[in-house]
matplotlib code that plots the C-alpha trace (Angstrom):
import matplotlib.pyplot as plt

x = [100.0, 103.0, 103.1, 99.1, 100.4, 103.1, 101.2, 98.7, 101.6, 102.5, 98.5, 98.5, 101.3, 99.4, 99.1, 102.4, 103.7, 106.5, 110.0, 109.1, 110.8, 110.6, 108.7, 112.1, 115.5, 118.3, 120.8, 122.1, 121.5, 124.1, 123.4, 126.4, 126.3, 128.1, 128.1, 128.4, 130.4, 126.8, 124.9, 123.6, 124.3, 125.1, 123.1, 123.4, 121.3, 121.9, 120.2, 118.8, 115.8, 114.7, 111.7, 111.3, 107.4, 104.2, 103.3, 106.8, 105.0, 102.0, 104.2, 107.5, 106.6, 107.4, 109.8, 109.9, 112.1, 111.6, 113.1, 112.4, 110.7, 111.4, 114.9, 116.0, 116.4, 115.8, 117.1, 116.7, 119.1, 118.9, 115.4, 114.8, 114.1, 116.0, 113.5, 114.4, 115.4, 118.2, 116.1, 116.3, 113.3, 114.7, 111.5, 110.4, 109.8, 106.6, 106.6, 107.7, 105.9, 107.1, 104.1, 104.1, 104.1, 100.5, 98.6, 95.0, 91.9, 90.4, 94.0, 94.8, 98.5, 100.3, 104.3, 107.5, 107.9, 107.7, 107.3, 109.5, 107.7, 109.0, 107.3, 108.7, 107.8, 107.3, 107.8, 107.1, 109.0, 111.7, 112.8, 115.6, 115.0, 117.6, 117.4, 120.5, 118.4, 120.6, 119.5, 120.6, 120.1, 122.6, 120.5, 120.3, 117.4, 119.0, 121.7, 125.1, 123.4, 122.5, 121.2, 120.8, 119.3, 118.9, 117.8, 117.9, 114.7, 115.2, 112.1, 114.4, 117.9, 120.4, 123.5, 125.7, 124.3, 126.6, 126.4, 129.0, 129.5, 132.0, 132.2, 134.7, 136.3, 135.2, 132.0, 131.6, 130.2, 129.5, 128.3, 127.1, 125.8, 124.6, 125.4, 127.2, 131.3, 132.1, 135.5, 137.0, 139.2, 140.7, 141.0, 143.8, 142.4, 141.5, 137.7, 136.8, 134.7, 133.0, 131.8, 129.6, 128.1, 125.7, 124.5, 122.3, 121.7, 118.1, 115.0, 112.5, 108.4, 106.5, 105.6, 101.8, 102.7, 106.5, 108.0, 109.8, 113.4, 115.8, 114.9, 116.6, 117.7, 121.1, 121.8, 123.5, 123.4, 125.0, 124.6, 126.2, 124.2, 127.1, 124.9, 120.9, 121.4, 123.3, 119.6, 117.5, 118.8, 118.7, 114.6, 114.5, 116.2, 113.2, 110.9, 111.3, 110.5, 107.9, 106.9, 105.6, 102.9, 100.8, 98.4, 96.1, 97.3, 97.3, 93.9, 93.2, 95.1, 93.3, 89.7, 89.7, 91.4, 89.1, 88.1, 91.2, 91.9, 95.6, 98.0, 96.3, 93.1, 94.5, 96.7, 93.3, 91.0, 94.2, 94.7, 90.6, 90.4, 93.4, 92.0, 89.0, 89.8, 92.6, 92.1, 95.5, 96.8, 99.8, 102.1, 105.0, 105.6, 108.7, 110.2, 107.0, 108.4, 110.9, 109.6, 106.8, 104.0, 104.0, 101.0, 99.4, 99.3, 98.5, 95.5, 94.3, 94.3, 92.8, 94.7, 98.2, 100.4, 102.0, 104.7, 102.1, 99.7, 103.3, 103.6, 100.6, 99.6, 103.1, 102.6, 99.3, 100.9, 103.7, 100.4, 99.2, 102.1, 103.0, 106.5, 105.9, 108.8, 108.1, 109.2, 110.7, 108.8, 107.9, 104.5, 105.5, 106.4, 109.7, 110.2, 114.5, 116.7, 119.3, 123.2, 122.7, 120.5, 119.1, 116.0, 114.0, 111.9, 108.4, 106.3, 106.2, 104.6, 104.0, 106.0, 104.2, 107.1, 105.7, 102.2, 104.4, 102.0, 103.0, 100.0, 99.4, 96.7, 96.2, 95.5, 91.9, 90.2, 92.4, 91.7, 94.1, 97.0, 96.0, 98.4, 97.4, 98.7, 100.9, 102.1, 102.5, 106.5, 107.6, 111.3, 111.1, 113.5, 113.0, 113.8, 114.4, 117.3, 117.9, 116.8, 115.5, 113.4, 109.7, 106.2, 104.5, 104.4, 100.6, 99.1, 96.2, 95.5, 95.1, 94.7, 91.3, 87.4, 84.8, 81.6, 78.0, 75.4, 71.7, 70.4, 66.5, 66.2, 62.7, 60.7, 59.9, 64.8, 64.9, 67.3, 66.5, 68.7, 71.4, 75.2, 76.9, 81.2, 83.2, 86.4, 89.7, 92.7, 93.7, 90.4, 89.2, 90.7, 89.2, 85.7, 85.7, 87.4, 85.4, 81.7, 82.7, 83.4, 79.7, 78.5, 76.1, 75.9, 73.0, 72.2, 70.8, 73.9, 76.5, 75.1, 74.7, 78.2, 78.8, 76.4, 78.5, 80.8, 80.4, 77.5, 74.6, 71.9, 69.2, 68.6, 69.7, 71.0, 74.4, 74.3, 77.1, 78.1, 79.4, 82.5, 84.6, 84.0, 86.6, 85.2, 82.5, 82.8, 82.9, 80.2, 78.7, 75.4, 73.1, 69.6, 69.6, 67.1, 68.9, 67.3, 66.6, 70.2, 67.9, 65.0, 62.5, 60.3, 62.3, 65.9, 68.8, 71.1, 72.9, 76.9, 76.5, 74.8, 77.4, 74.5, 75.9, 79.0, 82.2, 83.3, 86.9, 87.9, 85.2, 87.6, 90.4, 89.9, 90.0, 94.0, 96.1, 99.5, 102.8, 104.6, 108.0, 108.7, 112.0, 111.7, 110.3, 106.7, 104.3, 102.2, 101.1, 99.0, 95.5, 92.2, 88.8, 86.3, 83.2, 79.6, 76.6, 73.1, 70.8, 67.3, 65.3, 61.4, 59.8, 58.6, 61.7, 63.3, 67.4, 69.4, 72.6, 75.5, 78.8, 81.7, 83.9, 87.1, 91.5, 94.4, 97.9, 100.4, 103.6, 101.6, 98.3, 95.2, 92.0, 89.3, 85.5, 82.8, 78.4, 76.8, 72.5, 70.0, 66.4, 66.7, 68.5, 72.9, 75.7, 78.5, 82.3, 84.6, 88.3, 91.2, 94.3, 97.5, 100.6, 103.7, 105.6, 106.9, 104.9, 107.2, 108.2, 110.8, 110.5, 111.1, 109.4, 106.4, 106.5, 103.7, 103.2, 101.6, 100.1, 98.7, 96.9, 95.8, 93.5, 93.0, 91.2, 89.5, 88.0, 86.8, 84.9, 83.2, 81.9, 80.7, 76.2, 73.9, 70.7, 68.0, 64.4]
y = [116.9, 117.4, 121.1, 121.2, 118.5, 121.8, 124.7, 123.1, 123.0, 126.4, 127.3, 125.2, 125.2, 123.2, 119.9, 119.1, 116.8, 118.3, 116.5, 114.2, 115.7, 113.1, 114.6, 114.6, 114.7, 112.3, 114.5, 112.1, 108.7, 106.7, 104.0, 102.2, 98.9, 97.7, 93.8, 91.9, 88.4, 87.1, 89.3, 91.7, 94.8, 99.2, 100.5, 104.7, 106.3, 109.7, 110.7, 114.0, 115.2, 118.3, 118.0, 119.8, 119.5, 120.1, 116.4, 115.9, 117.9, 115.7, 112.4, 112.8, 115.4, 112.7, 110.2, 106.5, 103.9, 100.1, 97.7, 95.3, 96.5, 93.0, 93.2, 97.0, 100.7, 102.8, 107.0, 109.1, 111.5, 114.2, 115.8, 118.9, 121.2, 123.6, 126.2, 127.0, 130.7, 128.6, 128.5, 125.4, 124.2, 121.3, 118.4, 118.4, 114.7, 115.7, 115.2, 111.8, 109.1, 105.1, 102.4, 99.0, 98.7, 95.8, 97.9, 97.4, 96.1, 94.2, 93.3, 89.6, 90.1, 90.7, 91.6, 93.0, 95.0, 99.2, 102.0, 105.6, 107.7, 112.1, 114.1, 117.3, 120.9, 124.0, 121.8, 123.7, 123.3, 123.8, 122.0, 120.3, 117.0, 115.3, 112.7, 110.8, 107.7, 105.3, 101.4, 99.5, 95.9, 93.3, 90.4, 89.7, 87.7, 84.6, 84.0, 84.8, 85.6, 88.4, 89.6, 92.8, 94.3, 98.0, 99.6, 102.5, 103.9, 104.8, 106.8, 109.5, 111.6, 109.9, 113.0, 111.2, 107.0, 105.1, 102.0, 100.7, 97.9, 96.5, 93.7, 91.1, 88.6, 85.2, 86.3, 85.8, 88.0, 88.3, 90.6, 90.8, 94.4, 95.7, 99.4, 99.6, 100.4, 98.6, 99.0, 96.5, 97.4, 95.5, 97.5, 97.8, 95.7, 93.4, 94.3, 93.8, 96.9, 97.2, 100.2, 101.0, 103.9, 105.5, 107.9, 108.7, 112.5, 111.2, 109.8, 107.9, 107.7, 104.7, 102.5, 100.2, 96.2, 97.5, 94.4, 95.1, 96.9, 93.5, 92.6, 94.8, 97.4, 98.9, 97.8, 95.7, 93.1, 91.7, 88.6, 86.3, 82.9, 81.1, 80.0, 79.0, 76.0, 77.3, 79.5, 77.0, 74.5, 77.4, 78.2, 74.0, 73.6, 75.6, 74.0, 70.3, 70.4, 71.2, 69.0, 66.1, 63.0, 63.2, 60.7, 63.4, 64.3, 60.8, 60.5, 63.3, 62.3, 58.8, 60.2, 62.7, 60.1, 57.6, 55.7, 57.2, 55.3, 57.8, 59.0, 62.5, 62.2, 62.0, 65.0, 67.0, 65.9, 67.7, 70.7, 71.2, 70.6, 73.0, 75.5, 75.8, 75.0, 76.8, 80.5, 82.8, 85.1, 86.8, 86.1, 87.5, 89.0, 87.0, 83.4, 83.0, 85.6, 82.8, 79.7, 78.4, 76.3, 72.4, 70.4, 70.4, 73.7, 74.7, 72.4, 73.7, 76.8, 76.6, 79.6, 80.3, 82.1, 80.6, 78.4, 77.3, 77.0, 74.6, 73.5, 71.7, 70.8, 68.8, 67.2, 65.3, 64.6, 62.5, 60.9, 60.0, 58.7, 61.8, 62.8, 67.2, 70.5, 73.9, 76.0, 79.7, 81.9, 85.9, 86.7, 90.4, 91.2, 89.7, 87.0, 86.6, 85.1, 87.2, 85.9, 85.5, 84.1, 86.3, 88.5, 87.7, 85.3, 86.3, 83.9, 80.0, 77.0, 73.6, 71.2, 67.8, 66.1, 62.8, 64.9, 67.4, 70.1, 73.6, 74.4, 77.5, 76.9, 80.3, 81.5, 80.4, 80.3, 78.3, 74.7, 72.0, 72.4, 75.8, 79.1, 82.7, 84.6, 85.7, 82.7, 82.1, 81.2, 82.5, 81.3, 79.2, 77.6, 74.1, 73.7, 70.6, 69.2, 73.3, 73.2, 76.3, 75.5, 77.9, 77.7, 76.7, 80.2, 80.8, 79.1, 79.1, 75.3, 75.8, 79.4, 80.2, 80.8, 79.8, 81.9, 80.6, 83.3, 82.9, 86.5, 87.4, 91.1, 92.1, 94.0, 96.7, 96.7, 95.1, 92.0, 88.9, 86.6, 83.9, 83.1, 80.2, 80.3, 78.3, 78.9, 76.8, 77.4, 81.0, 82.0, 79.8, 81.5, 84.9, 84.3, 81.7, 85.3, 87.9, 85.5, 85.4, 89.1, 89.5, 87.4, 89.3, 92.7, 94.0, 92.8, 95.1, 96.9, 94.5, 93.9, 97.6, 97.3, 94.3, 96.1, 99.8, 97.8, 98.2, 101.0, 98.6, 99.3, 96.3, 93.7, 89.9, 87.7, 85.4, 81.7, 79.7, 76.9, 77.4, 79.6, 78.4, 74.4, 73.9, 70.5, 71.1, 72.2, 76.7, 77.4, 80.5, 81.6, 84.1, 85.4, 88.8, 91.6, 94.4, 98.3, 99.3, 98.7, 99.6, 102.1, 99.8, 100.0, 100.7, 101.1, 100.3, 98.4, 97.4, 95.5, 92.3, 92.9, 91.1, 91.1, 89.9, 87.6, 88.2, 89.8, 89.2, 89.2, 93.2, 94.1, 93.3, 96.6, 99.4, 98.8, 101.1, 99.0, 101.4, 103.1, 103.4, 100.6, 100.9, 98.1, 95.1, 94.4, 92.1, 90.1, 86.8, 83.7, 82.9, 81.7, 83.4, 81.8, 83.5, 81.1, 83.4, 83.4, 86.2, 85.1, 88.0, 88.9, 87.8, 90.8, 92.6, 91.8, 91.5, 93.0, 92.5, 91.0, 91.8, 89.8, 87.2, 88.2, 87.0, 88.0, 86.3, 88.9, 87.7, 84.6, 86.0, 85.3, 86.4, 85.3, 85.5, 84.1, 84.4, 82.7, 83.9, 81.0, 81.9, 84.5, 83.5, 85.0, 82.6, 84.3, 82.6, 85.2, 83.4, 85.7, 83.3, 84.2, 82.4, 83.8, 81.1, 83.4, 85.8, 88.7, 90.3, 92.6, 95.0, 93.5, 90.4, 91.7, 95.1, 97.3, 97.5, 94.6, 94.5, 97.5, 96.5, 92.8, 95.5, 97.5, 93.9, 93.4, 96.6, 96.8, 92.8, 93.8, 97.5, 95.5, 96.0, 93.2, 95.6, 95.4, 97.0]
z = [35.5, 37.2, 36.6, 38.1, 41.6, 42.4, 42.1, 43.8, 46.7, 46.1, 47.1, 49.6, 52.4, 55.3, 52.8, 52.9, 56.2, 57.9, 58.7, 61.4, 64.8, 67.6, 71.5, 73.2, 72.6, 74.6, 76.1, 78.6, 79.5, 81.4, 83.1, 85.4, 87.3, 90.1, 89.9, 93.5, 93.6, 94.5, 91.7, 93.4, 92.2, 92.7, 89.3, 89.3, 86.3, 84.7, 82.5, 80.7, 77.9, 75.6, 75.8, 71.9, 71.4, 73.5, 73.2, 74.4, 76.9, 78.0, 77.8, 79.2, 81.6, 84.9, 84.7, 85.5, 87.7, 88.1, 90.8, 92.8, 96.1, 98.7, 97.7, 95.7, 97.4, 94.8, 95.7, 93.8, 93.9, 91.8, 89.3, 87.9, 85.6, 83.0, 81.8, 78.4, 80.4, 82.5, 84.8, 87.2, 89.3, 92.1, 92.1, 96.2, 98.0, 97.4, 93.8, 93.6, 94.1, 94.3, 94.0, 93.5, 90.0, 90.2, 91.9, 90.4, 92.2, 88.7, 87.9, 89.2, 89.7, 92.5, 92.3, 94.5, 91.4, 92.1, 90.3, 91.7, 89.2, 89.3, 88.7, 86.9, 87.1, 84.9, 82.0, 78.4, 75.0, 75.6, 79.0, 79.6, 82.0, 85.3, 87.4, 89.0, 90.4, 92.8, 93.2, 95.5, 95.6, 97.7, 97.7, 93.8, 92.1, 92.0, 93.9, 91.3, 88.8, 86.0, 83.1, 81.5, 78.3, 76.5, 73.5, 71.8, 69.6, 66.0, 66.8, 69.1, 69.2, 71.9, 72.0, 74.8, 75.3, 77.9, 79.3, 81.7, 83.4, 86.3, 87.5, 89.5, 88.3, 89.6, 88.3, 84.8, 82.6, 79.1, 76.4, 72.9, 71.1, 68.1, 66.2, 69.5, 69.8, 72.8, 76.0, 77.8, 80.7, 83.3, 87.2, 89.0, 91.9, 88.6, 88.1, 84.8, 83.2, 80.4, 77.5, 75.1, 73.7, 71.6, 69.4, 67.0, 65.6, 63.4, 64.4, 62.8, 62.7, 64.5, 62.1, 62.5, 63.8, 64.7, 65.9, 70.0, 69.4, 70.2, 66.9, 65.3, 67.0, 68.2, 71.8, 73.9, 76.2, 79.1, 81.2, 83.3, 82.0, 79.4, 77.2, 77.1, 78.2, 81.2, 81.5, 81.0, 84.1, 86.3, 85.5, 85.5, 88.9, 89.8, 88.6, 89.0, 92.3, 93.0, 90.0, 91.9, 91.7, 94.5, 95.6, 95.3, 92.0, 90.4, 92.0, 89.6, 86.4, 87.2, 87.2, 84.2, 81.8, 82.8, 80.0, 78.2, 74.5, 72.9, 75.0, 73.4, 74.4, 78.3, 77.3, 75.8, 79.2, 81.3, 79.5, 80.1, 83.9, 83.9, 81.9, 83.3, 86.7, 87.3, 87.9, 86.1, 89.1, 88.4, 91.6, 91.1, 95.2, 97.4, 96.0, 93.4, 91.1, 90.1, 91.9, 91.8, 94.1, 94.8, 92.4, 95.8, 97.0, 92.9, 93.0, 96.8, 96.2, 92.7, 91.3, 89.7, 87.2, 84.6, 86.4, 88.1, 85.5, 84.1, 87.5, 87.4, 83.9, 83.5, 87.4, 85.4, 82.3, 84.1, 85.9, 83.4, 81.7, 79.5, 80.2, 79.6, 79.9, 80.8, 77.4, 77.5, 75.5, 75.1, 74.2, 73.3, 69.7, 69.3, 67.4, 67.3, 70.7, 71.3, 71.5, 75.2, 77.9, 80.5, 80.0, 76.9, 78.6, 80.3, 80.2, 80.3, 78.5, 78.6, 75.2, 75.1, 73.4, 72.4, 70.7, 69.6, 71.0, 73.0, 75.4, 77.7, 80.1, 81.2, 78.2, 79.3, 75.7, 74.0, 72.3, 72.3, 70.7, 69.6, 70.5, 70.8, 67.9, 70.1, 71.1, 67.3, 65.3, 69.1, 70.6, 73.0, 75.5, 76.7, 80.2, 81.0, 77.7, 77.5, 73.3, 71.9, 69.3, 67.8, 68.0, 65.3, 62.9, 61.8, 58.7, 56.4, 56.4, 60.8, 60.9, 59.1, 59.6, 57.5, 57.6, 55.7, 55.2, 53.5, 53.0, 51.7, 50.7, 51.3, 49.2, 51.8, 51.6, 54.7, 54.4, 56.6, 57.5, 59.9, 59.6, 60.6, 62.2, 62.2, 63.0, 63.1, 65.2, 66.7, 65.1, 67.3, 70.6, 69.4, 68.6, 72.0, 74.2, 72.7, 73.0, 76.5, 76.8, 76.0, 78.3, 80.9, 79.1, 77.2, 73.7, 71.5, 72.2, 71.2, 68.5, 67.2, 68.2, 65.8, 62.8, 63.4, 61.8, 58.2, 58.5, 59.4, 61.5, 62.8, 64.9, 65.8, 67.9, 68.9, 69.8, 71.0, 72.8, 76.8, 75.8, 79.0, 77.8, 75.5, 75.1, 72.8, 69.1, 68.7, 66.1, 65.8, 65.2, 64.5, 63.2, 61.9, 61.2, 58.6, 58.2, 54.8, 53.0, 48.9, 48.0, 46.5, 44.6, 41.5, 40.3, 42.8, 43.5, 46.6, 47.9, 49.9, 54.0, 56.3, 59.5, 62.4, 60.9, 61.5, 58.1, 58.3, 55.0, 54.4, 57.8, 55.8, 53.0, 56.0, 56.5, 54.3, 54.2, 55.9, 53.0, 53.4, 55.7, 57.5, 60.4, 60.5, 60.9, 62.7, 60.3, 60.2, 57.2, 58.2, 55.7, 55.3, 53.4, 53.1, 51.8, 51.1, 50.0, 48.6, 48.0, 46.4, 46.9, 43.8, 42.9, 42.9, 39.4, 39.2, 36.4, 36.3, 39.3, 39.8, 37.9, 39.9, 40.9, 41.8, 42.7, 43.3, 44.3, 47.0, 49.0, 48.9, 47.0, 46.7, 44.5, 44.3, 42.5, 42.2, 40.2, 39.9, 39.5, 39.7, 42.0, 44.1, 43.7, 45.4, 46.6, 47.3, 48.4, 49.3, 50.5, 51.4, 52.9, 53.3, 53.9, 56.2, 59.7, 62.1, 62.1, 58.2, 56.6, 54.0, 52.1, 52.2, 52.4, 50.1, 50.5, 47.4, 46.8, 49.0, 48.1, 45.3, 46.8, 49.1, 46.7, 43.9, 47.5, 47.8, 44.6, 44.5, 47.6, 46.6, 43.6, 43.4, 42.5, 40.5, 41.1, 39.5]

ax = plt.figure().add_subplot(projection="3d")
ax.plot(x, y, z, "-o")
ax.set_aspect("equal")
plt.show()
């Protein structure tokens, strides 16, 4: 067998996978930061890359840099392309574009953040691209404070990277680095300089679902905040003055909670109202980038960003006698807190200590006490106390689905069916969001897309309550008719159709575990239970049904059963995974057991019912 394999590789060299080649190599990346005593700064970026592949030409033929358009000025000192033959081609001024980061007429987001785009000329494989850019911000974003973090991707080679920060002694700076050597120097004028260098001669390919670089990659943090408690206090000082129980807030809270017997009932009604009535509009303009509006302003506007949502919800809860606190969180794929406080958080939600629940009213379709998947198992910073905590991990006991489907195989091979889908936890959020997205769209197009997931076709309809009404019990029902799934009359066989049911277990079989992972990745826990009742037309004889399957490994369980009573077949399939975290290392969830489990599921789902 080995000889045959080697011979095949010789005869078919195109089947051999080439070694990974990154699109670009970073030849120079120098970042020099001169801090002022008030937290303002001058930053000089000097950067050069080499384009190593055609993908690099397409992806990296331009450079993008961000800056605060209200407070900062960004100047491109020099920019050019060095062609493979050594010819230098300057970037002309008209090829340097400045645009608003939030310039999207369809997005409810407004920001002072600006972007400088440098479009390099005559880029080809082997070209070197260079720029030198100076950013000056005399007015700090938050007075007296500064923080920045840089992390280096394992998917590129770095020949000469340097981070240098110089600050006056009256503005203390705290530092932390991971796998980067650093030096500290006191300059003749008393200023203090930190310098870190980094090189990396090997690059590895990207991996699916990899977590953010801040969780594992080499990097450095520089911050004026001595602790997370200090950072929390800074944010709380911006939030607290805007959280007010005004007469208007009190009247609304009393109206919404009238007749509610418990604090939980009151909190739920207030949360549901904010989710449904305060439209999300991101406003990172002027002071609103870090400072929310007052509760009365938010009520008058009927919109706000995450800070505003937190303020109005906290104000209403307080009016009902329920204290809460803002909770800073990061909604990207990062699951660990860096050592230093500063740039890590990008979102704020609400925590109610007396009920032990996190609430995110900007997640319009998240029911009370439920968070979207991207907010599960995440570190938080409670701004009132300065304590760090964590949102609940995903759980198969809380995040699960139950689907009940009835199918009838007709004499001509068609299938007439119905399903009842009951999601729980984060799957309710997913389902409500999806069904809301279907509104005002052509029904048959939606049906075609759903059935097409598993190569089925037919007609049908989906019925459900109002997705925006979080007070209702969320159940999705469907009726459908599938085109023939079997050739009749005559001996034949078919796998069990899904119709318009969600098919979460079937969807798992599309996954192929990534072998030889190097980096942590997003994972999680869930459970899916499917009951299917299949009625076979009386003129069709059942000759064989599948046998049960069972497997348990690395926190994963799969069980199926098949029972025939006359011309009715009852099928139960259940998959669950409970791992107690939402990010995993390759050792914590190795690929091989995952592959074996998926093969077991695939084999079971391929099992057929034989008829004649």
